[in-house]
Wavefront OBJ file of the C-alpha trace (Angstrom):
o trace
v 188.777 126.280 91.214
v 191.285 127.812 93.541
v 191.320 127.198 97.277
v 192.587 129.669 99.844
v 194.801 128.403 102.618
v 195.905 129.965 105.844
v 199.283 129.387 107.439
v 199.871 130.222 111.078
v 203.378 130.473 112.443
v 203.854 129.906 116.151
v 207.008 131.587 117.374
v 209.097 131.567 120.502
v 208.279 128.026 121.605
v 210.714 125.697 123.247
v 211.277 122.260 121.745
v 209.005 120.653 124.347
v 206.153 123.085 123.700
v 206.504 122.682 119.931
v 206.439 118.879 120.093
v 202.829 118.592 121.356
v 201.089 120.551 118.534
v 203.272 118.847 115.935
v 202.334 115.425 117.297
v 198.624 116.318 117.309
v 198.877 117.463 113.689
v 200.477 114.151 112.746
v 197.714 112.227 114.552
v 195.091 114.315 112.779
v 196.679 113.649 109.399
v 196.877 109.915 110.128
v 193.222 109.809 111.165
v 192.195 111.675 108.009
v 194.146 109.216 105.861
v 192.602 106.249 107.674
v 189.072 107.638 107.263
v 189.641 108.368 103.576
v 190.989 104.860 103.027
v 188.005 103.293 104.804
v 185.582 105.413 102.784
v 187.114 104.620 99.399
v 187.907 100.938 99.912
v 184.293 99.713 99.494
v 184.135 101.626 96.200
v 186.879 99.421 94.803
v 185.565 96.183 96.301
v 181.776 96.544 96.183
v 181.133 99.553 93.978
v 179.707 101.842 96.695
v 181.012 104.333 99.214
v 180.952 104.015 102.990
v 178.510 106.377 104.704
v 179.678 109.086 107.085
v 177.936 107.485 110.062
v 179.465 104.059 109.461
v 182.913 105.552 108.969
v 182.538 107.593 112.156
v 181.866 104.488 114.220
v 184.802 102.677 112.618
v 187.169 105.578 113.297
v 185.901 105.985 116.845
v 187.432 102.637 117.791
v 190.782 103.588 116.232
v 193.767 104.189 118.535
v 194.641 107.430 116.732
v 191.165 108.808 117.459
v 191.665 108.041 121.147
v 195.083 109.738 121.174
v 193.524 112.917 119.776
v 191.022 112.894 122.658
v 188.314 113.939 120.230
l 1 2 3 4 5 6 7 8 9 10 11 12 13 14 15 16 17 18 19 20 21 22 23 24 25 26 27 28 29 30 31 32 33 34 35 36 37 38 39 40 41 42 43 44 45 46 47 48 49 50 51 52 53 54 55 56 57 58 59 60 61 62 63 64 65 66 67 68 69 70
């Protein structure tokens, strides 16, 4: 199965204006990694996966989630 991706290039930004979106993308990636880790960890320890609702409440208390202002 092949997935399509879209790449958007933002041009003509100063270094200060470029820094904010880049930082938000890093926070988003970190939050995704944290959520994936929390979801998969019970599978290795207990043999089951963490539900979406439980993972949501765990991620909601995370500092990265608060920095994203989601």
